[in-house]
LUMKEKE-142792 format. One record per residue (C-alpha): residue in one letter; x, y, z. Coordinates in steps of 0.1 Angstrom, whole numbers, plus 5000, padded with zeros to 4 digits. Example, Ala and Ser with C-alpha at 12.3 -4.5 7.8 and 13.67 -1.06 7.14 Angstrom:
BEGIN
A512349555078S513749895071
***
This chain:
BEGIN
M202454147126A199453997143V200654077178L203254337189V204254347225S206454637237G207954687272L205254477288V205354487326V202754307347R202654327386R200354137408G200154147445G203154377447R205354127427E206454177392I205453887369L206554007336H209754217333G209554437301I208654187274D209254277238C208054027211A206053977180V203653717165P203753697127E200753627106G200353297089S202653117114V202752907146T204653087173G205452867203L205653027238L207852787257G209152777292P208652597326S205352617345G205252937365C207453147342G204653387331K203353227299T199753247308T200153607321L201553697287L198753517269R196053697291S197854037282V197353957245M193753877251G193154197270L192254007302Q195254127322R195854477337L199154607324T201554787347G203654917318G204154877280T201654817252V200154517235T198754557200V196654287184L195654297147G196254677147R194154737178P194954767215A194554427232G191054387244H189454617220R185754517213D186354497175L188754197181R186153977197R185253787165S188753787151I190453597180G189953237191Y191153167228C191552837246P192552887282Q193952617304T190752587323P187952457300S185652737292V182552547280Y179152497298L179252167319D175452117317L175252127279T176351857254V179451897233L177351977202E175152227221N178252417233I179752427199R176452537182Y175952807209F179452957205A179152937167S176053147168V177653397191I180553457167G178553407135A180353087124P178652877097P176652577109A179052347090D181752447114A180452227141D181151907122R184552037111V185852107146L184251787160D186151587133T189451777138L189451707176R187951357172L184951447193G182251307170A181551007192H180951247222R178851507204H175751427224Q177451377257I177151627286V180351807289G180351767327S180551387322L183551397300S187151327311G189551617317G191251567283Q187851557265R186751867282S189952037271R189251927235A185752067237S187152407247L189652397219A186852307194V185152637204A188352827198L188752677163L185252797152G184953047124E187953177106P189953367134K192853577124L194553487156L194453177178V195753207214L196052857229D197252807264E198852457267P196152297245T197751947243V198051887281G196351557290L196051437253D197451117240P200451137217V198551057186L195951327191R198851567200L200451507167E197251537148L196551867165W199952007156D199351907120A195952097122F197752407137A200152397107E197152387082I195452667099A198652887098A199052807061R195652967055G196953287070T195953267107A198553347134L198753107162L200353167196V200652837215S202052797249S203752477261H206252347286V206952037265M210052107245D209451847219E206552057206A209052337199A210152177166R206652207152C206652587155H207852837129E208953087157L209853037193L209453267224L211653127251M210653247287R212053197321D211053377354G209053647336I211853727311L211853677274L215153507267A214953467229Q212753497199E213853297169S213053007147P213952647159D216752627131S218152967142L218252847178R219952527169A222552697149R223252967175T223552717204G225452447184T223052167192Q220151987174D218451907207L216052207214E215852127251Q219552157253A219452467232F217052627257L219352527286R222352697268V220153017263I219453017300R223252967309E224153257284H221553487301E222653407336A226353457326Q225553797313N223153887341P224453737374P222253797405A223854067427G225853917456H225153557443T227153297424T225453207391E223652877394Q225252607373I222852427350P224052087340S224652017303
***
């Protein structure tokens, strides 16, 4: 496994954000981390990257503790907030980060083509639209040959055509042996994943393939399947002193 998470608990400001998460991310696959905004997806991704203080549990990445210095050139990370220099051009950013991780010079053209940024290569990042800045950050994450890609809602703000092209690119990258952990709150992206992690309110409700989830819940609609998983969880874990909330079918 590329990532193993065991008993992960995270507290911030006196509030527990993640409640004992157990999950795994296989090599050579696209694992989708899905759930509504605010459910703890970003906190889990930050824990995998070693950027989050853990209250309990362990996170092992490529055989090392999360955040280990030996992992720096083996992981590509794209956070929600663009992480490129606003006063440099797109190409200057990509060349700079390529030199930092030791990626070959030809990688710049490859990631520019993958993300359709060729026409903006000489444009200052600060002058780009929000979606274009996000694509520039994603281009940096794709540099080199990372063994693990951690992408936090990488398709937000992108047009439908580019979204589909990106998911095709993710599948190709996984086929070469890279593990991808991709968060999203858009359920129609779930069908493009090999494995799904379904989260709600800091709890991991399920880890299984889309086909397994459909079969278990008796529906072909993955959004409906997710809702049924939520209903099952709430039926088994009713809040003390409260009536279980009814979620419409």
